[in-house]
N, CA, C and O atoms as a GROMACS GRO file, in nm:
protein
  608
    1MET      N    1   2.952   0.865  -0.476
    1MET     CA    2   3.063   0.770  -0.475
    1MET      C    3   3.078   0.712  -0.335
    1MET      O    4   3.076   0.784  -0.236
    2ALA      N    5   3.093   0.583  -0.328
    2ALA     CA    6   3.103   0.516  -0.198
    2ALA      C    7   3.234   0.553  -0.128
    2ALA      O    8   3.337   0.575  -0.192
    3ILE      N    9   3.227   0.559   0.001
    3ILE     CA   10   3.345   0.590   0.082
    3ILE      C   11   3.431   0.464   0.096
    3ILE      O   12   3.380   0.353   0.104
    4ALA      N   13   3.561   0.484   0.099
    4ALA     CA   14   3.654   0.372   0.116
    4ALA      C   15   3.691   0.359   0.263
    4ALA      O   16   3.694   0.459   0.336
    5LEU      N   17   3.720   0.238   0.306
    5LEU     CA   18   3.760   0.215   0.445
    5LEU      C   19   3.880   0.303   0.482
    5LEU      O   20   3.886   0.357   0.592
    6SER      N   21   3.975   0.316   0.390
    6SER     CA   22   4.094   0.395   0.419
    6SER      C   23   4.060   0.541   0.451
    6SER      O   24   4.134   0.608   0.522
    7ASP      N   25   3.946   0.590   0.399
    7ASP     CA   26   3.903   0.727   0.429
    7ASP      C   27   3.859   0.743   0.574
    7ASP      O   28   3.858   0.854   0.627
    8LEU      N   29   3.823   0.633   0.638
    8LEU     CA   30   3.772   0.638   0.776
    8LEU      C   31   3.881   0.615   0.880
    8LEU      O   32   3.863   0.649   0.997
    9LEU      N   33   3.992   0.558   0.838
    9LEU     CA   34   4.098   0.522   0.933
    9LEU      C   35   4.183   0.644   0.967
    9LEU      O   36   4.234   0.714   0.879
   10ASP      N   37   4.198   0.668   1.097
   10ASP     CA   38   4.276   0.783   1.146
   10ASP      C   39   4.349   0.737   1.271
   10ASP      O   40   4.287   0.691   1.367
   11GLU      N   41   4.480   0.751   1.270
   11GLU     CA   42   4.560   0.704   1.384
   11GLU      C   43   4.518   0.770   1.515
   11GLU      O   44   4.539   0.713   1.622
   12ARG      N   45   4.459   0.890   1.509
   12ARG     CA   46   4.416   0.960   1.631
   12ARG      C   47   4.287   0.901   1.687
   12ARG      O   48   4.243   0.941   1.795
   13GLN      N   49   4.227   0.807   1.614
   13GLN     CA   50   4.100   0.749   1.656
   13GLN      C   51   4.114   0.600   1.688
   13GLN      O   52   4.018   0.523   1.674
   14VAL      N   53   4.234   0.562   1.731
   14VAL     CA   54   4.262   0.422   1.765
   14VAL      C   55   4.321   0.417   1.905
   14VAL      O   56   4.416   0.489   1.936
   15ILE      N   57   4.265   0.330   1.989
   15ILE     CA   58   4.319   0.305   2.124
   15ILE      C   59   4.364   0.160   2.127
   15ILE      O   60   4.281   0.069   2.116
   16LEU      N   61   4.492   0.138   2.142
   16LEU     CA   62   4.542   0.000   2.144
   16LEU      C   63   4.537  -0.063   2.283
   16LEU      O   64   4.555  -0.184   2.296
   17ARG      N   65   4.513   0.017   2.385
   17ARG     CA   66   4.505  -0.036   2.521
   17ARG      C   67   4.385   0.024   2.594
   17ARG      O   68   4.398   0.118   2.673
   18LEU      N   69   4.268  -0.032   2.566
   18LEU     CA   70   4.150   0.013   2.638
   18LEU      C   71   4.168  -0.019   2.785
   18LEU      O   72   4.211  -0.128   2.821
   19ARG      N   73   4.135   0.076   2.870
   19ARG     CA   74   4.148   0.055   3.015
   19ARG      C   75   4.024  -0.015   3.072
   19ARG      O   76   4.034  -0.094   3.166
   20SER      N   77   3.910   0.015   3.014
   20SER     CA   78   3.783  -0.034   3.068
   20SER      C   79   3.764  -0.183   3.044
   20SER      O   80   3.820  -0.241   2.951
   21ARG      N   81   3.683  -0.242   3.131
   21ARG     CA   82   3.654  -0.385   3.121
   21ARG      C   83   3.506  -0.412   3.096
   21ARG      O   84   3.464  -0.527   3.084
   22LYS      N   85   3.426  -0.305   3.087
   22LYS     CA   86   3.282  -0.318   3.063
   22LYS      C   87   3.245  -0.238   2.939
   22LYS      O   88   3.308  -0.136   2.909
   23VAL      N   89   3.142  -0.286   2.868
   23VAL     CA   90   3.102  -0.226   2.741
   23VAL      C   91   3.079  -0.075   2.750
   23VAL      O   92   3.139   0.000   2.673
   24PRO      N   93   2.995  -0.026   2.843
   24PRO     CA   94   2.968   0.119   2.843
   24PRO      C   95   3.095   0.203   2.860
   24PRO      O   96   3.111   0.306   2.794
   25ASN      N   97   3.183   0.160   2.946
   25ASN     CA   98   3.305   0.237   2.971
   25ASN      C   99   3.403   0.228   2.855
   25ASN      O  100   3.468   0.327   2.821
   26ALA      N  101   3.414   0.110   2.795
   26ALA     CA  102   3.503   0.095   2.680
   26ALA      C  103   3.453   0.181   2.564
   26ALA      O  104   3.532   0.248   2.496
   27LEU      N  105   3.322   0.180   2.541
   27LEU     CA  106   3.267   0.262   2.433
   27LEU      C  107   3.285   0.411   2.465
   27LEU      O  108   3.309   0.491   2.375
   28ARG      N  109   3.274   0.446   2.590
   28ARG     CA  110   3.296   0.586   2.631
   28ARG      C  111   3.439   0.630   2.599
   28ARG      O  112   3.462   0.741   2.552
   29GLU      N  113   3.536   0.542   2.624
   29GLU     CA  114   3.676   0.574   2.592
   29GLU      C  115   3.691   0.606   2.443
   29GLU      O  116   3.756   0.703   2.405
   30ILE      N  117   3.629   0.524   2.359
   30ILE     CA  118   3.640   0.544   2.214
   30ILE      C  119   3.565   0.670   2.172
   30ILE      O  120   3.615   0.747   2.090
   31VAL      N  121   3.447   0.692   2.227
   31VAL     CA  122   3.368   0.812   2.194
   31VAL      C  123   3.444   0.938   2.235
   31VAL      O  124   3.444   1.037   2.161
   32GLN      N  125   3.508   0.936   2.351
   32GLN     CA  126   3.585   1.053   2.394
   32GLN      C  127   3.698   1.084   2.297
   32GLN      O  128   3.728   1.201   2.270
   33LEU      N  129   3.760   0.981   2.244
   33LEU     CA  130   3.865   1.000   2.144
   33LEU      C  131   3.808   1.065   2.018
   33LEU      O  132   3.868   1.156   1.962
   34LEU      N  133   3.692   1.017   1.974
   34LEU     CA  134   3.627   1.076   1.856
   34LEU      C  135   3.590   1.222   1.882
   34LEU      O  136   3.603   1.307   1.793
   35ALA      N  137   3.545   1.252   2.002
   35ALA     CA  138   3.509   1.389   2.037
   35ALA      C  139   3.633   1.479   2.039
   35ALA      O  140   3.628   1.593   1.992
   36GLN      N  141   3.743   1.428   2.093
   36GLN     CA  142   3.867   1.505   2.095
   36GLN      C  143   3.915   1.540   1.955
   36GLN      O  144   3.977   1.644   1.933
   37ASN      N  145   3.884   1.454   1.860
   37ASN     CA  146   3.924   1.476   1.721
   37ASN      C  147   3.814   1.543   1.640
   37ASN      O  148   3.817   1.543   1.517
   38ARG      N  149   3.719   1.600   1.710
   38ARG     CA  150   3.611   1.680   1.650
   38ARG      C  151   3.526   1.603   1.549
   38ARG      O  152   3.480   1.659   1.450
   39LYS      N  153   3.505   1.475   1.577
   39LYS     CA  154   3.420   1.393   1.492
   39LYS      C  155   3.276   1.390   1.542
   39LYS      O  156   3.184   1.359   1.468
   40ILE      N  157   3.259   1.423   1.672
   40ILE     CA  158   3.127   1.422   1.734
   40ILE      C  159   3.112   1.550   1.816
   40ILE      O  160   3.198   1.583   1.897
   41ASP      N  161   3.003   1.621   1.793
   41ASP     CA  162   2.979   1.743   1.870
   41ASP      C  163   2.914   1.715   2.005
   41ASP      O  164   2.937   1.787   2.102
   42ASN      N  165   2.834   1.610   2.011
   42ASN     CA  166   2.762   1.578   2.133
   42ASN      C  167   2.794   1.433   2.173
   42ASN      O  168   2.714   1.342   2.150
   43PRO      N  169   2.912   1.412   2.233
   43PRO     CA  170   2.955   1.274   2.261
   43PRO      C  171   2.863   1.198   2.355
   43PRO      O  172   2.843   1.078   2.338
   44GLU      N  173   2.808   1.265   2.455
   44GLU     CA  174   2.720   1.194   2.550
   44GLU      C  175   2.593   1.143   2.482
   44GLU      O  176   2.551   1.030   2.506
   45ALA      N  177   2.533   1.226   2.398
   45ALA     CA  178   2.412   1.184   2.326
   45ALA      C  179   2.444   1.070   2.229
   45ALA      O  180   2.367   0.975   2.216
   46PHE      N  181   2.560   1.079   2.163
   46PHE     CA  182   2.601   0.973   2.071
   46PHE      C  183   2.622   0.842   2.147
   46PHE      O  184   2.575   0.737   2.105
   47LEU      N  185   2.692   0.850   2.259
   47LEU     CA  186   2.715   0.730   2.341
   47LEU      C  187   2.582   0.670   2.386
   47LEU      O  188   2.566   0.548   2.383
   48GLU      N  189   2.488   0.754   2.428
   48GLU     CA  190   2.357   0.704   2.470
   48GLU      C  191   2.289   0.628   2.357
   48GLU      O  192   2.228   0.523   2.380
   49GLN      N  193   2.300   0.678   2.234
   49GLN     CA  194   2.237   0.611   2.120
   49GLN      C  195   2.305   0.476   2.091
   49GLN      O  196   2.237   0.377   2.063
   50VAL      N  197   2.437   0.473   2.099
   50VAL     CA  198   2.508   0.347   2.077
   50VAL      C  199   2.470   0.246   2.184
   50VAL      O  200   2.442   0.129   2.154
   51LEU      N  201   2.468   0.290   2.309
   51LEU     CA  202   2.434   0.199   2.420
   51LEU      C  203   2.290   0.152   2.411
   51LEU      O  204   2.260   0.037   2.441
   52ALA      N  205   2.199   0.241   2.369
   52ALA     CA  206   2.059   0.202   2.353
   52ALA      C  207   2.046   0.094   2.246
   52ALA      O  208   1.970  -0.002   2.262
   53ARG      N  209   2.119   0.109   2.137
   53ARG     CA  210   2.116   0.008   2.032
   53ARG      C  211   2.175  -0.124   2.083
   53ARG      O  212   2.125  -0.231   2.050
   54GLU      N  213   2.280  -0.115   2.162
   54GLU     CA  214   2.342  -0.236   2.219
   54GLU      C  215   2.243  -0.310   2.310
   54GLU      O  216   2.244  -0.433   2.315
   55GLN      N  217   2.159  -0.236   2.381
   55GLN     CA  218   2.059  -0.298   2.468
   55GLN      C  219   1.958  -0.378   2.388
   55GLN      O  220   1.916  -0.487   2.430
   56VAL      N  221   1.917  -0.324   2.272
   56VAL     CA  222   1.817  -0.389   2.189
   56VAL      C  223   1.878  -0.499   2.103
   56VAL      O  224   1.826  -0.610   2.097
   57HIS      N  225   1.990  -0.468   2.037
   57HIS     CA  226   2.058  -0.562   1.949
   57HIS      C  227   2.207  -0.555   1.977
   57HIS      O  228   2.278  -0.472   1.920
   58SER      N  229   2.254  -0.640   2.065
   58SER     CA  230   2.396  -0.638   2.098
   58SER      C  231   2.479  -0.672   1.976
   58SER      O  232   2.440  -0.754   1.893
   59SER      N  233   2.593  -0.606   1.966
   59SER     CA  234   2.683  -0.634   1.855
   59SER      C  235   2.724  -0.780   1.859
   59SER      O  236   2.771  -0.831   1.961
   60ALA      N  237   2.704  -0.846   1.748
   60ALA     CA  238   2.746  -0.986   1.740
   60ALA      C  239   2.898  -0.990   1.745
   60ALA      O  240   2.966  -0.924   1.667
   61VAL      N  241   2.949  -1.069   1.836
   61VAL     CA  242   3.094  -1.082   1.847
   61VAL      C  243   3.133  -1.213   1.780
   61VAL      O  244   3.096  -1.322   1.824
   62GLU      N  245   3.209  -1.200   1.674
   62GLU     CA  246   3.260  -1.317   1.604
   62GLU      C  247   3.410  -1.298   1.590
   62GLU      O  248   3.456  -1.190   1.552
   63HIS      N  249   3.484  -1.400   1.619
   63HIS     CA  250   3.630  -1.394   1.613
   63HIS      C  251   3.686  -1.289   1.709
   63HIS      O  252   3.795  -1.236   1.687
   64GLY      N  253   3.612  -1.258   1.816
   64GLY     CA  254   3.660  -1.159   1.914
   64GLY      C  255   3.651  -1.016   1.865
   64GLY      O  256   3.726  -0.930   1.911
   65VAL      N  257   3.560  -0.989   1.771
   65VAL     CA  258   3.545  -0.856   1.714
   65VAL      C  259   3.399  -0.810   1.727
   65VAL      O  260   3.307  -0.887   1.700
   66ALA      N  261   3.380  -0.684   1.769
   66ALA     CA  262   3.246  -0.628   1.782
   66ALA      C  263   3.236  -0.500   1.698
   66ALA      O  264   3.335  -0.428   1.680
   67PHE      N  265   3.116  -0.474   1.647
   67PHE     CA  266   3.091  -0.356   1.563
   67PHE      C  267   2.974  -0.274   1.619
   67PHE      O  268   2.872  -0.262   1.552
   68PRO      N  269   2.986  -0.220   1.739
   68PRO     CA  270   2.877  -0.136   1.791
   68PRO      C  271   2.863  -0.012   1.702
   68PRO      O  272   2.962   0.042   1.653
   69HIS      N  273   2.739   0.032   1.682
   69HIS     CA  274   2.719   0.147   1.595
   69HIS      C  275   2.588   0.218   1.626
   69HIS      O  276   2.502   0.167   1.699
   70ALA      N  277   2.574   0.336   1.567
   70ALA     CA  278   2.448   0.410   1.575
   70ALA      C  279   2.425   0.479   1.443
   70ALA      O  280   2.516   0.541   1.387
   71ARG      N  281   2.302   0.469   1.394
   71ARG     CA  282   2.259   0.549   1.280
   71ARG      C  283   2.196   0.673   1.342
   71ARG      O  284   2.096   0.664   1.412
   72THR      N  285   2.256   0.788   1.314
   72THR     CA  286   2.220   0.906   1.391
   72THR      C  287   2.240   1.035   1.314
   72THR      O  288   2.322   1.043   1.222
   73ASP      N  289   2.164   1.135   1.352
   73ASP     CA  290   2.182   1.269   1.296
   73ASP      C  291   2.288   1.347   1.374
   73ASP      O  292   2.312   1.464   1.344
   74LEU      N  293   2.351   1.283   1.471
   74LEU     CA  294   2.456   1.349   1.550
   74LEU      C  295   2.590   1.354   1.477
   74LEU      O  296   2.683   1.420   1.522
   75VAL      N  297   2.599   1.283   1.364
   75VAL     CA  298   2.721   1.289   1.283
   75VAL      C  299   2.682   1.327   1.140
   75VAL      O  300   2.573   1.294   1.094
   76THR      N  301   2.772   1.395   1.072
   76THR     CA  302   2.745   1.438   0.934
   76THR      C  303   2.818   1.352   0.832
   76THR      O  304   2.795   1.363   0.711
   77GLU      N  305   2.907   1.266   0.882
   77GLU     CA  306   2.980   1.173   0.797
   77GLU      C  307   3.000   1.044   0.875
   77GLU      O  308   2.986   1.042   0.997
   78ILE      N  309   3.034   0.937   0.805
   78ILE     CA  310   3.061   0.812   0.875
   78ILE      C  311   3.188   0.831   0.957
   78ILE      O  312   3.289   0.881   0.907
   79ILE      N  313   3.182   0.791   1.082
   79ILE     CA  314   3.298   0.802   1.171
   79ILE      C  315   3.332   0.663   1.225
   79ILE      O  316   3.245   0.578   1.243
   80LEU      N  317   3.460   0.643   1.252
   80LEU     CA  318   3.507   0.514   1.300
   80LEU      C  319   3.609   0.534   1.411
   80LEU      O  320   3.711   0.601   1.391
   81GLY      N  321   3.581   0.477   1.526
   81GLY     CA  322   3.677   0.474   1.636
   81GLY      C  323   3.707   0.328   1.666
   81GLY      O  324   3.617   0.244   1.661
   82ILE      N  325   3.832   0.299   1.698
   82ILE     CA  326   3.873   0.161   1.718
   82ILE      C  327   3.938   0.146   1.855
   82ILE      O  328   4.020   0.228   1.896
   83GLY      N  329   3.900   0.040   1.924
   83GLY     CA  330   3.963   0.009   2.052
   83GLY      C  331   4.006  -0.136   2.055
   83GLY      O  332   3.941  -0.224   1.998
   84ARG      N  333   4.117  -0.161   2.124
   84ARG     CA  334   4.166  -0.298   2.139
   84ARG      C  335   4.183  -0.326   2.288
   84ARG      O  336   4.235  -0.243   2.363
   85SER      N  337   4.139  -0.444   2.328
   85SER     CA  338   4.150  -0.486   2.467
   85SER      C  339   4.214  -0.624   2.471
   85SER      O  340   4.161  -0.720   2.414
   86ARG      N  341   4.326  -0.634   2.538
   86ARG     CA  342   4.393  -0.765   2.548
   86ARG      C  343   4.306  -0.863   2.628
   86ARG      O  344   4.296  -0.980   2.594
   87ALA      N  345   4.244  -0.813   2.736
   87ALA     CA  346   4.162  -0.899   2.820
   87ALA      C  347   4.028  -0.931   2.755
   87ALA      O  348   3.970  -1.037   2.780
   88GLY      N  349   3.979  -0.841   2.672
   88GLY     CA  350   3.849  -0.859   2.609
   88GLY      C  351   3.738  -0.794   2.689
   88GLY      O  352   3.742  -0.790   2.812
   89ILE      N  353   3.640  -0.742   2.617
   89ILE     CA  354   3.523  -0.677   2.677
   89ILE      C  355   3.404  -0.769   2.653
   89ILE      O  356   3.375  -0.801   2.538
   90PRO      N  357   3.334  -0.813   2.759
   90PRO     CA  358   3.220  -0.904   2.740
   90PRO      C  359   3.098  -0.833   2.681
   90PRO      O  360   3.043  -0.742   2.742
   91PHE      N  361   3.056  -0.876   2.561
   91PHE     CA  362   2.942  -0.819   2.490
   91PHE      C  363   2.823  -0.913   2.495
   91PHE      O  364   2.839  -1.035   2.492
   92GLY      N  365   2.703  -0.855   2.503
   92GLY     CA  366   2.579  -0.930   2.489
   92GLY      C  367   2.546  -1.020   2.605
   92GLY      O  368   2.619  -1.027   2.705
   93GLU      N  369   2.434  -1.090   2.590
   93GLU     CA  370   2.386  -1.181   2.695
   93GLU      C  371   2.485  -1.292   2.724
   93GLU      O  372   2.500  -1.335   2.839
   94ASN      N  373   2.553  -1.340   2.620
   94ASN     CA  374   2.648  -1.450   2.638
   94ASN      C  375   2.784  -1.402   2.686
   94ASN      O  376   2.872  -1.483   2.717
   95GLU      N  377   2.800  -1.270   2.691
   95GLU     CA  378   2.925  -1.208   2.736
   95GLU      C  379   3.047  -1.263   2.663
   95GLU      O  380   3.150  -1.292   2.724
   96VAL      N  381   3.033  -1.277   2.531
   96VAL     CA  382   3.146  -1.318   2.448
   96VAL      C  383   3.244  -1.201   2.446
   96VAL      O  384   3.205  -1.087   2.425
   97ARG      N  385   3.370  -1.231   2.467
   97ARG     CA  386   3.471  -1.125   2.477
   97ARG      C  387   3.515  -1.074   2.340
   97ARG      O  388   3.552  -1.151   2.251
   98ALA      N  389   3.509  -0.941   2.327
   98ALA     CA  390   3.559  -0.875   2.207
   98ALA      C  391   3.695  -0.814   2.240
   98ALA      O  392   3.710  -0.741   2.338
   99HIS      N  393   3.793  -0.846   2.159
   99HIS     CA  394   3.926  -0.789   2.176
   99HIS      C  395   3.947  -0.669   2.084
   99HIS      O  396   4.030  -0.583   2.110
  100LEU      N  397   3.869  -0.666   1.975
  100LEU     CA  398   3.873  -0.554   1.882
  100LEU      C  399   3.733  -0.495   1.872
  100LEU      O  400   3.636  -0.567   1.848
  101ILE      N  401   3.723  -0.364   1.892
  101ILE     CA  402   3.594  -0.296   1.887
  101ILE      C  403   3.602  -0.186   1.782
  101ILE      O  404   3.685  -0.095   1.792
  102PHE      N  405   3.516  -0.195   1.683
  102PHE     CA  406   3.506  -0.094   1.578
  102PHE      C  407   3.376  -0.019   1.599
  102PHE      O  408   3.269  -0.069   1.563
  103LEU      N  409   3.384   0.099   1.657
  103LEU     CA  410   3.267   0.181   1.689
  103LEU      C  411   3.238   0.273   1.570
  103LEU      O  412   3.324   0.351   1.528
  104ILE      N  413   3.116   0.262   1.518
  104ILE     CA  414   3.083   0.335   1.396
  104ILE      C  415   2.962   0.424   1.420
  104ILE      O  416   2.863   0.383   1.480
  105GLY      N  417   2.973   0.547   1.370
  105GLY     CA  418   2.860   0.639   1.368
  105GLY      C  419   2.828   0.669   1.223
  105GLY      O  420   2.918   0.697   1.144
  106VAL      N  421   2.701   0.662   1.188
  106VAL     CA  422   2.664   0.681   1.048
  106VAL      C  423   2.539   0.769   1.037
  106VAL      O  424   2.439   0.745   1.105
  107PRO      N  425   2.546   0.871   0.951
  107PRO     CA  426   2.426   0.951   0.926
  107PRO      C  427   2.321   0.866   0.854
  107PRO      O  428   2.355   0.776   0.778
  108GLN      N  429   2.195   0.897   0.877
  108GLN     CA  430   2.086   0.819   0.817
  108GLN      C  431   2.099   0.807   0.665
  108GLN      O  432   2.071   0.702   0.608
  109GLN      N  433   2.143   0.915   0.599
  109GLN     CA  434   2.147   0.915   0.453
  109GLN      C  435   2.264   0.838   0.395
  109GLN      O  436   2.272   0.822   0.273
  110LEU      N  437   2.356   0.789   0.479
  110LEU     CA  438   2.473   0.716   0.428
  110LEU      C  439   2.472   0.568   0.467
  110LEU      O  440   2.578   0.507   0.481
  111VAL      N  441   2.356   0.511   0.483
  111VAL     CA  442   2.345   0.372   0.527
  111VAL      C  443   2.412   0.277   0.428
  111VAL      O  444   2.477   0.181   0.470
  112ASN      N  445   2.399   0.302   0.298
  112ASN     CA  446   2.462   0.212   0.199
  112ASN      C  447   2.613   0.216   0.211
  112ASN      O  448   2.678   0.112   0.207
  113ASP      N  449   2.670   0.336   0.227
  113ASP     CA  450   2.816   0.347   0.245
  113ASP      C  451   2.858   0.275   0.372
  113ASP      O  452   2.962   0.210   0.376
  114TYR      N  453   2.777   0.288   0.477
  114TYR     CA  454   2.806   0.219   0.604
  114TYR      C  455   2.812   0.068   0.582
  114TYR      O  456   2.903   0.001   0.631
  115LEU      N  457   2.715   0.014   0.509
  115LEU     CA  458   2.710  -0.131   0.485
  115LEU      C  459   2.834  -0.178   0.409
  115LEU      O  460   2.887  -0.286   0.437
  116ILE      N  461   2.880  -0.099   0.314
  116ILE     CA  462   3.000  -0.134   0.239
  116ILE      C  463   3.122  -0.134   0.333
  116ILE      O  464   3.204  -0.226   0.330
  117CYS      N  465   3.133  -0.030   0.417
  117CYS     CA  466   3.249  -0.019   0.507
  117CYS      C  467   3.250  -0.130   0.612
  117CYS      O  468   3.355  -0.191   0.636
  118VAL      N  469   3.136  -0.157   0.674
  118VAL     CA  470   3.133  -0.260   0.777
  118VAL      C  471   3.155  -0.397   0.714
  118VAL      O  472   3.214  -0.485   0.776
  119GLY      N  473   3.107  -0.416   0.592
  119GLY     CA  474   3.131  -0.541   0.522
  119GLY      C  475   3.279  -0.562   0.495
  119GLY      O  476   3.331  -0.672   0.510
  120THR      N  477   3.346  -0.455   0.454
  120THR     CA  478   3.491  -0.461   0.430
  120THR      C  479   3.565  -0.494   0.559
  120THR      O  480   3.652  -0.581   0.560
  121LEU      N  481   3.529  -0.424   0.668
  121LEU     CA  482   3.593  -0.451   0.797
  121LEU      C  483   3.570  -0.596   0.840
  121LEU      O  484   3.664  -0.664   0.883
  122ALA      N  485   3.446  -0.642   0.829
  122ALA     CA  486   3.413  -0.778   0.872
  122ALA      C  487   3.494  -0.881   0.792
  122ALA      O  488   3.543  -0.979   0.848
  123ARG      N  489   3.506  -0.858   0.662
  123ARG     CA  490   3.584  -0.950   0.578
  123ARG      C  491   3.731  -0.951   0.620
  123ARG      O  492   3.793  -1.057   0.626
  124LEU      N  493   3.786  -0.833   0.648
  124LEU     CA  494   3.926  -0.825   0.688
  124LEU      C  495   3.953  -0.897   0.820
  124LEU      O  496   4.046  -0.976   0.829
  125VAL      N  497   3.871  -0.870   0.922
  125VAL     CA  498   3.898  -0.928   1.054
  125VAL      C  499   3.863  -1.076   1.062
  125VAL      O  500   3.902  -1.145   1.156
  126LYS      N  501   3.790  -1.125   0.962
  126LYS     CA  502   3.760  -1.267   0.956
  126LYS      C  503   3.886  -1.346   0.917
  126LYS      O  504   3.898  -1.464   0.948
  127ASP      N  505   3.979  -1.278   0.848
  127ASP     CA  506   4.104  -1.340   0.806
  127ASP      C  507   4.194  -1.359   0.928
  127ASP      O  508   4.228  -1.262   0.996
  128ASP      N  509   4.233  -1.484   0.955
  128ASP     CA  510   4.312  -1.514   1.074
  128ASP      C  511   4.443  -1.436   1.080
  128ASP      O  512   4.481  -1.386   1.186
  129ALA      N  513   4.512  -1.425   0.968
  129ALA     CA  514   4.642  -1.356   0.966
  129ALA      C  515   4.625  -1.207   0.996
  129ALA      O  516   4.702  -1.150   1.073
  130ILE      N  517   4.526  -1.145   0.935
  130ILE     CA  518   4.504  -1.002   0.959
  130ILE      C  519   4.464  -0.978   1.103
  130ILE      O  520   4.516  -0.889   1.170
  131ARG      N  521   4.370  -1.060   1.151
  131ARG     CA  522   4.324  -1.044   1.290
  131ARG      C  523   4.439  -1.064   1.388
  131ARG      O  524   4.451  -0.989   1.485
  132SER      N  525   4.523  -1.160   1.362
  132SER     CA  526   4.639  -1.185   1.447
  132SER      C  527   4.732  -1.064   1.447
  132SER      O  528   4.783  -1.024   1.552
  133THR      N  529   4.755  -1.006   1.330
  133THR     CA  530   4.840  -0.886   1.322
  133THR      C  531   4.778  -0.771   1.400
  133THR      O  532   4.849  -0.698   1.470
  134LEU      N  533   4.646  -0.754   1.390
  134LEU     CA  534   4.578  -0.648   1.464
  134LEU      C  535   4.593  -0.668   1.615
  134LEU      O  536   4.613  -0.572   1.690
  135LEU      N  537   4.584  -0.791   1.658
  135LEU     CA  538   4.593  -0.820   1.802
  135LEU      C  539   4.736  -0.805   1.855
  135LEU      O  540   4.756  -0.777   1.973
  136ARG      N  541   4.834  -0.824   1.768
  136ARG     CA  542   4.974  -0.818   1.811
  136ARG      C  543   5.041  -0.684   1.781
  136ARG      O  544   5.150  -0.658   1.831
  137ALA      N  545   4.979  -0.600   1.701
  137ALA     CA  546   5.042  -0.475   1.658
  137ALA      C  547   5.098  -0.398   1.777
  137ALA      O  548   5.031  -0.379   1.878
  138GLU      N  549   5.222  -0.354   1.763
  138GLU     CA  550   5.291  -0.281   1.870
  138GLU      C  551   5.255  -0.133   1.870
  138GLU      O  552   5.266  -0.066   1.973
  139ASN      N  553   5.212  -0.082   1.755
  139ASN     CA  554   5.178   0.060   1.747
  139ASN      C  555   5.063   0.081   1.649
  139ASN      O  556   5.023  -0.011   1.578
  140VAL      N  557   5.011   0.202   1.648
  140VAL     CA  558   4.893   0.233   1.566
  140VAL      C  559   4.924   0.219   1.417
  140VAL      O  560   4.838   0.174   1.340
  141HIS      N  561   5.043   0.258   1.375
  141HIS     CA  562   5.077   0.247   1.233
  141HIS      C  563   5.072   0.102   1.186
  141HIS      O  564   5.017   0.072   1.080
  142GLU      N  565   5.130   0.013   1.265
  142GLU     CA  566   5.128  -0.130   1.231
  142GLU      C  567   4.984  -0.181   1.228
  142GLU      O  568   4.948  -0.260   1.140
  143PHE      N  569   4.903  -0.136   1.322
  143PHE     CA  570   4.763  -0.175   1.330
  143PHE      C  571   4.688  -0.132   1.204
  143PHE      O  572   4.621  -0.213   1.140
  144LEU      N  573   4.700  -0.004   1.169
  144LEU     CA  574   4.628   0.049   1.052
  144LEU      C  575   4.680  -0.011   0.922
  144LEU      O  576   4.603  -0.031   0.828
  145ASP      N  577   4.810  -0.039   0.915
  145ASP     CA  578   4.866  -0.102   0.796
  145ASP      C  579   4.800  -0.238   0.770
  145ASP      O  580   4.776  -0.275   0.655
  146ALA      N  581   4.771  -0.310   0.875
  146ALA     CA  582   4.706  -0.441   0.860
  146ALA      C  583   4.567  -0.428   0.800
  146ALA      O  584   4.520  -0.520   0.734
  147LEU      N  585   4.502  -0.315   0.822
  147LEU     CA  586   4.367  -0.294   0.767
  147LEU      C  587   4.369  -0.237   0.626
  147LEU      O  588   4.269  -0.243   0.555
  148THR      N  589   4.482  -0.183   0.586
  148THR     CA  590   4.485  -0.117   0.454
  148THR      C  591   4.564  -0.192   0.350
  148THR      O  592   4.556  -0.160   0.231
  149LEU      N  593   4.640  -0.293   0.390
  149LEU     CA  594   4.713  -0.372   0.291
  149LEU      C  595   4.615  -0.452   0.208
  149LEU      O  596   4.515  -0.502   0.260
  150GLU      N  597   4.644  -0.463   0.081
  150GLU     CA  598   4.556  -0.540  -0.007
  150GLU      C  599   4.559  -0.688   0.033
  150GLU      O  600   4.665  -0.744   0.062
  151THR      N  601   4.443  -0.747   0.034
  151THR     CA  602   4.434  -0.890   0.067
  151THR      C  603   4.390  -0.965  -0.057
  151THR      O  604   4.320  -0.910  -0.143
  152PRO      N  605   4.430  -1.092  -0.067
  152PRO     CA  606   4.392  -1.169  -0.186
  152PRO      C  607   4.243  -1.193  -0.192
  152PRO      O  608   4.195  -1.256  -0.286
   0.00000   0.00000   0.00000
């Protein structure tokens, strides 16, 4: 049975005020949060894999949203950490600023579930009203509510 986006959302895995201004440091902030919540046993190795993938294929930033990820044996289930930056983090060669970062770790055997989840996220953040709510949310509950409310 495919995993639902709501199964991946956890208020303890959301940072609404990323301190970092560069990709590696911003991703490290999110990875540390995932490690604190026991989602990753080896956070440094996981971060290295995400950064290595970013070097080869930078996350496409569209509408100020990035989806850095790693397909890895370092996780046993799909994990999702979310960071928001008001200033934006410059991604890729063009240094397009991402204000919302959805960091995903996926085990090799769950690639189909990953594609469903990232597709759902991409569809949600493409919606101007939802994206605006995510960018303005005052707290994590408001932020997560915007991702879980049914959309037309």
